[in-house]
C-alpha positions as CSV (number, residue, x, y, z in Angstrom):
1,M,21.2,-14.4,25.2
2,T,17.5,-14.2,25.8
3,A,16.1,-11.1,24.2
4,T,13.4,-9.0,25.9
5,Q,11.2,-6.3,24.7
6,S,13.3,-3.7,26.5
7,E,16.3,-4.6,24.4
8,V,14.7,-3.1,21.3
9,P,15.5,0.6,21.3
10,Q,12.4,2.8,21.3
11,A,13.7,4.8,18.3
12,L,13.8,1.6,16.2
13,R,10.2,0.9,17.2
14,K,9.2,4.3,16.1
15,W,11.0,3.9,12.8
16,F,8.9,0.7,12.3
17,L,5.8,2.7,12.8
18,I,7.0,5.4,10.4
19,H,7.7,2.7,7.8
20,F,4.2,1.3,8.3
21,V,2.8,4.7,7.5
22,V,5.0,5.3,4.5
23,D,4.3,1.8,3.1
24,F,0.5,2.3,3.4
25,I,0.7,5.8,1.8
26,F,2.0,4.2,-1.3
27,A,0.2,0.8,-1.1
28,I,-3.3,2.2,-0.9
29,P,-3.3,4.1,-4.2
30,L,-1.2,1.4,-5.9
31,M,-3.9,-1.2,-4.9
32,F,-7.0,0.8,-5.7
33,A,-6.1,3.4,-8.3
34,P,-2.7,2.4,-9.8
35,V,-3.2,4.0,-13.2
36,L,-4.4,7.3,-11.8
37,F,-1.7,7.4,-9.0
38,L,1.2,6.5,-11.2
39,S,0.1,8.7,-14.1
40,R,0.1,11.6,-11.8
41,L,3.7,10.8,-10.8
42,G,4.8,10.8,-14.4
43,W,4.6,7.2,-15.4
44,Q,4.0,6.9,-19.1
45,V,2.7,3.2,-19.0
46,V,1.1,1.6,-16.0
47,D,0.6,-2.1,-15.5
48,P,-2.2,-2.4,-12.9
49,V,-1.4,-6.1,-12.1
50,A,2.3,-5.4,-11.4
51,S,1.3,-2.2,-9.5
52,R,-1.0,-4.2,-7.3
53,L,1.7,-6.9,-6.6
54,I,3.9,-4.1,-5.4
55,A,1.1,-2.8,-3.2
56,A,0.6,-6.3,-1.7
57,A,4.3,-6.4,-0.8
58,L,4.0,-2.9,0.7
59,F,0.9,-3.9,2.7
60,G,2.6,-7.1,4.0
61,I,5.9,-5.4,5.0
62,G,4.1,-2.3,6.4
63,L,1.5,-4.2,8.3
64,E,4.1,-6.6,9.8
65,S,6.0,-3.5,10.9
66,L,3.0,-2.4,12.8
67,L,2.3,-5.9,14.2
68,S,5.9,-6.2,15.3
69,Y,5.9,-3.1,17.4
70,K,6.1,-4.9,20.8
71,A,8.1,-7.8,19.5
72,S,11.4,-9.2,20.7
73,V,14.8,-8.3,19.3
74,E,14.9,-11.5,17.4
75,T,11.7,-10.6,15.5
76,Y,13.2,-7.1,14.8
77,Q,16.4,-8.8,13.5
78,G,14.3,-10.9,11.1
79,M,12.3,-8.0,9.9
80,L,15.4,-5.9,9.4
81,N,16.8,-8.6,7.2
82,L,13.6,-8.6,5.2
83,K,13.6,-4.8,4.9
84,I,17.3,-4.7,3.9
85,I,16.8,-7.3,1.2
86,W,13.6,-5.6,-0.1
87,S,15.0,-2.2,-0.2
88,L,18.3,-3.3,-1.8
89,A,16.4,-5.2,-4.5
90,A,14.2,-2.1,-5.0
91,I,17.3,0.1,-5.3
92,T,18.8,-2.2,-7.9
93,G,15.6,-2.3,-9.9
94,L,15.1,1.4,-9.8
95,I,18.7,2.1,-10.9
96,I,18.4,-0.4,-13.8
97,S,15.2,1.3,-14.8
98,L,16.7,4.7,-14.7
99,L,19.7,3.7,-16.7
100,Q,17.3,2.3,-19.3
101,G,15.3,5.5,-19.4
102,S,12.1,3.7,-18.1
103,Q,9.0,5.8,-18.0
104,G,10.9,8.8,-19.3
105,R,12.8,8.9,-16.0
106,P,10.1,10.9,-14.1
107,I,11.2,12.8,-11.0
108,A,9.1,10.5,-8.9
109,L,11.3,7.6,-9.9
110,W,14.3,9.4,-8.6
111,L,12.5,10.3,-5.4
112,L,11.5,6.6,-4.9
113,L,15.1,5.7,-5.3
114,L,16.1,8.2,-2.7
115,I,13.4,6.9,-0.3
116,F,14.7,3.3,-0.7
117,I,18.3,4.4,-0.3
118,F,17.3,6.2,2.9
119,F,15.4,3.3,4.4
120,N,18.1,0.8,3.3
121,A,20.8,2.9,5.1
122,L,18.5,3.2,8.1
123,W,17.8,-0.5,8.4
124,L,21.5,-1.3,7.9
125,Y,22.3,1.1,10.8
126,W,19.8,-0.6,13.1
127,K,20.8,-4.1,12.1
128,V,24.4,-3.4,13.2
129,K,23.2,-1.5,16.3
130,I,20.9,-4.3,17.6
131,S,23.3,-7.1,16.7
132,R,25.5,-5.7,19.4
133,L,22.8,-5.9,22.1
């Protein structure tokens, strides 16, 4: 089946734009002021290099979400795979960190976990939905 732009639901396109915004909201302070940003979120110790690597991933995934806005269903399928893998890996890492008591388990860590769980469920939903197109 040859996919066309019209096969990508408008709601999924909007979620990609929302994801772009969310990624950039976190990526900008992580890139340019990681210690200040994470300290205010309750982190006890901040590694600016690791923080900036996470920012780079967020910039990449977020910007590709924006650039893919008018793409084909095949492009969306590939991006959904990436988003599912990234969010599941993040969920796993956050759970391990919480179980180990990392950073004193600040509330922001729990909120990040909830954000990643929400987006993972959302991407899984859309992956199943567009695979049926």
